[in-house]
C-alpha positions in Angstrom: 26.5 -5.4 4.2 27.2 -7.8 1.5 24.9 -7.7 -1.5 22.9 -10.8 -2.4 23.3 -12.8 -5.6 21.6 -11.1 -8.5 21.9 -7.6 -7.1 24.7 -5.1 -7.8 25.9 -2.2 -5.8 24.8 1.2 -7.1 27.3 3.6 -8.7 24.7 6.3 -9.0 25.0 9.8 -7.5 22.1 11.3 -5.7 20.9 14.6 -7.3 20.6 17.0 -4.3 18.8 19.6 -6.4 15.5 17.8 -7.0 12.6 19.5 -5.4 9.7 17.1 -5.9 9.2 14.4 -3.2 9.4 10.8 -4.4 7.4 7.9 -3.1 8.7 4.5 -4.2 6.4 1.5 -4.0 7.7 -2.1 -4.2 4.9 -4.5 -4.5 2.5 -6.7 -6.4 0.5 -6.2 -9.6 -2.4 -8.5 -10.4 -5.3 -9.0 -12.6 -8.5 -9.1 -10.5 -11.7 -11.1 -11.2 -14.4 -9.8 -8.9 -17.7 -11.6 -8.3 -20.5 -9.8 -6.4 -22.6 -12.3 -4.5 -25.5 -12.4 -2.2 -23.2 -14.0 0.3 -19.8 -15.9 0.3 -20.4 -19.6 -0.6 -19.8 -22.2 2.1 -17.3 -24.9 1.6 -18.6 -27.4 -1.0 -21.4 -25.1 -2.0 -22.0 -23.7 -5.5 -24.1 -20.6 -6.2 -24.7 -18.0 -8.8 -23.0 -14.6 -8.7 -24.9 -11.3 -9.1 -22.2 -9.5 -11.2 -18.7 -10.1 -12.7 -16.1 -7.5 -13.1 -12.4 -7.7 -14.1 -9.9 -5.0 -13.1 -6.3 -4.2 -12.7 -5.1 -4.7 -9.1 -2.4 -5.9 -6.8 -1.6 -4.4 -3.4 1.5 -2.6 -4.6 -0.2 -1.2 -7.7 -3.2 -0.1 -5.6 -1.1 1.7 -3.1 0.9 3.4 -5.8 -2.2 4.7 -7.5 -3.8 5.6 -4.2 -0.7 7.8 -3.4 -0.8 9.4 -6.8 -4.4 10.3 -6.5 -4.2 11.5 -2.9 -1.6 14.0 -4.1 -3.4 15.1 -7.3 -6.7 16.6 -8.1 -9.0 14.7 -10.5 -8.1 15.6 -14.1 -10.7 17.5 -16.1 -10.2 15.1 -19.0 -9.5 11.4 -19.2 -5.8 12.1 -19.7 -3.8 12.1 -16.4 -1.4 15.0 -16.1 1.0 16.1 -13.4 -0.4 19.6 -13.9 -3.3 18.5 -11.7 -1.0 18.1 -8.7 -2.1 19.7 -5.5 -0.3 23.1 -5.2 3.0 22.7 -3.4 3.0 18.9 -3.6 4.1 17.6 -7.0 4.8 14.2 -5.4 6.1 11.6 -7.9 5.2 8.0 -7.5 7.4 5.2 -8.7 6.2 1.6 -9.0 8.6 -1.4 -8.8 7.4 -4.9 -9.4 7.1 -7.7 -12.0 4.5 -9.1 -14.4 4.6 -11.9 -16.8 4.9 -11.7 -20.6 1.4 -13.1 -21.1 -1.6 -11.2 -22.5 -2.3 -9.5 -19.1 1.1 -8.3 -17.8 1.9 -5.5 -20.3 -1.7 -4.2 -20.0 -1.2 -3.9 -16.2 2.0 -2.0 -16.7 0.6 0.3 -19.3 -2.6 0.9 -17.2 -0.5 2.1 -14.3 1.4 4.5 -16.5 -1.8 5.9 -17.8 -2.9 6.5 -14.2 0.1 8.8 -13.6 2.6 6.4 -12.0 6.1 5.9 -13.2 6.5 2.2 -14.2 10.1 2.2 -15.2 10.7 -0.2 -12.3 8.0 -2.7 -13.4 9.7 -5.5 -15.3 8.0 -7.9 -17.8 9.5 -11.4 -17.1 9.8 -13.8 -20.1 8.0 -17.1 -19.7 6.2 -16.1 -16.5 2.6 -15.7 -15.7 1.1 -12.5 -14.2 -0.4 -12.6 -10.8 -4.2 -13.0 -10.6 -6.7 -12.7 -7.8 -10.3 -13.9 -7.6 -12.4 -11.8 -5.2 -15.9 -12.5 -3.9 -17.8 -9.5 -2.5 -21.0 -9.8 -0.5 -23.6 -7.4 -2.0 -25.2 -6.1 1.2 -22.3 -6.1 3.7 -19.5 -5.3 1.3 -17.2 -7.8 3.0 -15.0 -9.8 0.7 -12.8 -12.9 0.5 -10.0 -13.5 -2.1 -7.8 -16.2 -3.5 -4.6 -15.2 -5.3 -1.9 -16.6 -7.5 1.3 -14.6 -7.1 3.0 -15.6 -10.4 5.7 -13.1 -11.5 5.4 -11.2 -8.2 7.4 -13.8 -6.4 10.3 -13.4 -8.8 10.8 -9.7 -8.3 14.2 -8.4 -7.1 15.5 -4.8 -7.2 18.1 -4.4 -10.0 20.6 -2.9 -7.6 21.4 -3.2 -3.9 20.4 0.5 -3.4 17.6 2.9 -2.8 18.3 4.9 -5.9 17.2 2.1 -8.2 13.7 2.4 -6.9 13.2 5.9 -8.3 13.7 5.2 -12.1 16.4 7.3 -13.8 16.2 10.2 -11.3 19.5 9.3 -9.8 17.9 10.1 -6.4 16.9 8.3 -3.3 13.1 8.2 -2.7 11.8 10.1 0.3 9.7 7.2 1.3 9.6 3.5 0.5 6.4 1.5 0.8 6.4 -2.2 0.5 4.2 -5.2 1.7 4.4 -8.9 2.4 3.0 -10.4 -0.8 6.5 -10.5 -2.3 9.1 -13.0 -1.1 9.8 -12.3 2.6 13.5 -12.4 2.1 13.3 -9.7 -0.6 11.1 -7.5 1.6 13.3 -7.8 4.7 16.5 -7.2 2.7 15.0 -4.2 1.0 13.8 -2.6 4.2 17.3 -3.0 5.7 19.1 -1.6 2.7 16.8 1.4 2.2 16.5 2.2 5.9 20.3 2.5 6.2 20.4 5.2 3.5 18.0 7.4 5.5 14.9 6.7 3.5 11.6 6.6 5.5 10.3 3.0 5.3 6.7 1.9 5.4 5.6 -1.7 5.7 2.0 -2.9 5.2 2.1 -6.2 7.0 -0.3 -7.8 4.6 -0.6 -10.7 4.6 0.5 -11.3 8.2 3.9 -12.8 8.5 6.5 -13.4 11.2 9.4 -11.1 10.6 13.0 -11.5 11.7 13.3 -9.6 15.0 16.0 -7.4 13.5 13.7 -6.3 10.7 11.4 -4.3 13.0 14.2 -1.8 13.6 14.3 -1.0 9.9 10.6 -0.1 9.8 9.6 3.5 10.5 5.8 3.0 9.9 4.1 -0.3 10.4 0.5 -0.4 9.2 -1.8 -3.4 9.5 -5.5 -4.3 10.2 -6.8 -6.0 13.4 -6.6 -9.5 11.8 -3.0 -9.1 10.8 -2.1 -7.5 14.1 -3.8 -10.4 15.9 -1.9 -13.0 13.9 1.5 -11.3 14.4 0.9 -10.7 18.1 -0.7 -14.0 19.0 -3.9 -12.4 20.1 -7.5 -12.9 18.9 -8.9 -10.3 16.6 -12.0 -10.3 18.8 -9.9 -8.8 21.6 -9.5 -5.6 19.5 -13.1 -4.6 20.3 -11.4 -3.2 23.4 -9.5 -0.1 22.1 -7.1 -0.3 25.0 -6.1 -3.8 24.0 -5.6 -2.6 20.4 -3.4 0.3 21.6 -1.4 -2.0 23.8 -0.8 -4.3 20.8 0.4 -1.4 18.7 2.8 -0.5 21.5 4.2 -4.0 21.5 5.4 -3.5 17.9 6.9 -0.2 18.9 8.8 -2.1 21.5 10.1 -4.4 18.8 11.7 -1.4 17.1 9.3 0.3 14.8 8.8 4.1 15.2 5.0 4.3 14.4 2.6 1.3 14.6 -1.0 1.8 13.2 -3.7 -0.8 13.5 -6.9 -0.2 11.4 -10.1 -1.4 12.9 -12.7 -1.0 10.1 -15.8 0.8 11.4 -14.1 1.3 14.8 -11.4 3.6 13.2 -7.7 3.1 13.9 -5.3 3.1 16.9 -1.6 4.0 16.9 1.4 4.0 19.2 4.7 5.8 18.7 8.3 5.5 19.9 7.8 8.7 21.9 5.3 6.9 24.1 2.2 8.5 22.5 -0.9 6.3 21.7 -4.4 7.1 20.7 -7.5 6.4 18.7 -8.8 8.0 15.6 -12.6 7.4 14.9 -13.8 6.1 11.5 -15.7 8.3 9.1 -19.5 8.4 9.7 -22.4 7.6 7.3 -20.4 5.4 5.0 -22.3 3.2 2.6 -20.1 0.2 2.3 -20.2 -1.6 -1.1 -16.8 -3.2 -1.3 -14.1 -3.1 1.4 -11.4 -4.8 -0.8 -9.3 -1.7 -1.4 -9.7 0.1 1.9 -6.3 -0.8 3.3 -4.4 0.2 0.2 -6.3 3.5 -0.1 -5.6 4.2 3.6 -1.9 3.5 3.3 -1.4 5.5 0.1 -3.1 8.6 1.6 -1.4 8.2 4.9 2.1 8.3 3.3 1.1 11.3 1.1 0.0 13.2 4.2 3.2 12.2 6.0 5.3 13.7 3.1 3.2 16.9 3.0 3.6 17.5 6.7 7.3 16.7 6.7 7.9 19.2 3.9 6.4 21.8 6.3 8.5 20.6 9.2 5.4 19.2 10.9 4.2 15.8 12.0 0.7 15.1 13.4 0.1 11.4 13.2 -3.6 11.7 14.1 -4.1 14.2 11.2 -2.4 11.7 8.8 -4.6 8.8 10.0 -7.8 10.9 9.7 -6.8 11.9 6.1 -6.2 8.3 5.3 -9.5 7.3 6.9 -11.4 9.7 4.7 -9.7 8.2 1.6 -10.5 4.6 2.7 -14.2 5.6 3.4 -14.6 7.0 -0.1 -13.0 3.9 -1.6 -15.3 1.3 0.0 -18.4 3.1 -1.3 -17.6 1.7 -4.8 -16.9 -1.7 -6.3 -13.4 -2.6 -7.3 -10.0 -1.4 -6.0 -8.2 1.0 -8.4 -11.2 2.6 -10.0 -12.6 3.4 -6.5 -9.5 5.2 -5.3 -10.3 8.9 -4.6 -8.5 12.0 -5.7 -7.1 14.7 -3.4 -10.0 17.2 -4.0 -12.5 14.4 -3.2 -10.7 13.5 0.0 -10.5 17.2 1.0 -14.1 17.8 -0.1 -13.1 20.6 -2.4 
């Protein structure tokens, strides 16, 4: 496959002796401005907010931190250390993305590094603005709406036409690649194809919902999306997913397109899945959850799901229902707090240790 303009072929050699699994995330980084309100304003209406919070965010950054925390115990001090890794895991997380050289961009990069994620793949682009998102969260229901400016995120391209460039200077392919659709679609589709052909497990969060080239589905091992995204991409109404059989049938449609595992999250109704082996099922949501902010639920779910996938694969196992349940626990803990990254749970919190 010919490389695209701006990318170069890799001359790196994979290090076969490395023991620690690597999860590479390619995605967005943003500065979030979060308003908590009594309700979301109607079109043309002005109203006062209850609280205002600013935070580091971005779907890619959230997923990377979610994966790091799902594979590490909460540190006893404020300093993050790999020594807190869950025994037997030692999973390393590499973030790849772009920020601007404004006042915000370098802070986002440094903030991720302080949270334990390798940020050698996060580039600061001269003269560009960092992505920003305004989020409004309803105080009682915890439901949210957001408006984002992608900024530097739209300009991200891998430095090489390879999988190895996504794992810093390790000279190794990642075990898993996670990406999502906030970046340029051409970049995402090319990346999935390139990495899939090297034998790396690929994970796509179809958020926001987009129409993919039909050939792209064959390059996706795990496709994860919510009912609204699944409805948009399948031509169905989200209201139809109240019927779990319809939701499972929709997941199976995407397996028919070429993905190996399709998972549709349904909020308080849990999640459904379908696999290339013909298996499908439903995993109930966690009970007695006090929803405060649902903004980071999907990112928390995905990060934890991939960590559980890696853990099981290292043991020569794979139980998709167990992975979805673990991810569901992480998401439930996340939505009980305001904000995205600060609310992401650690492994001992998910396990209940």
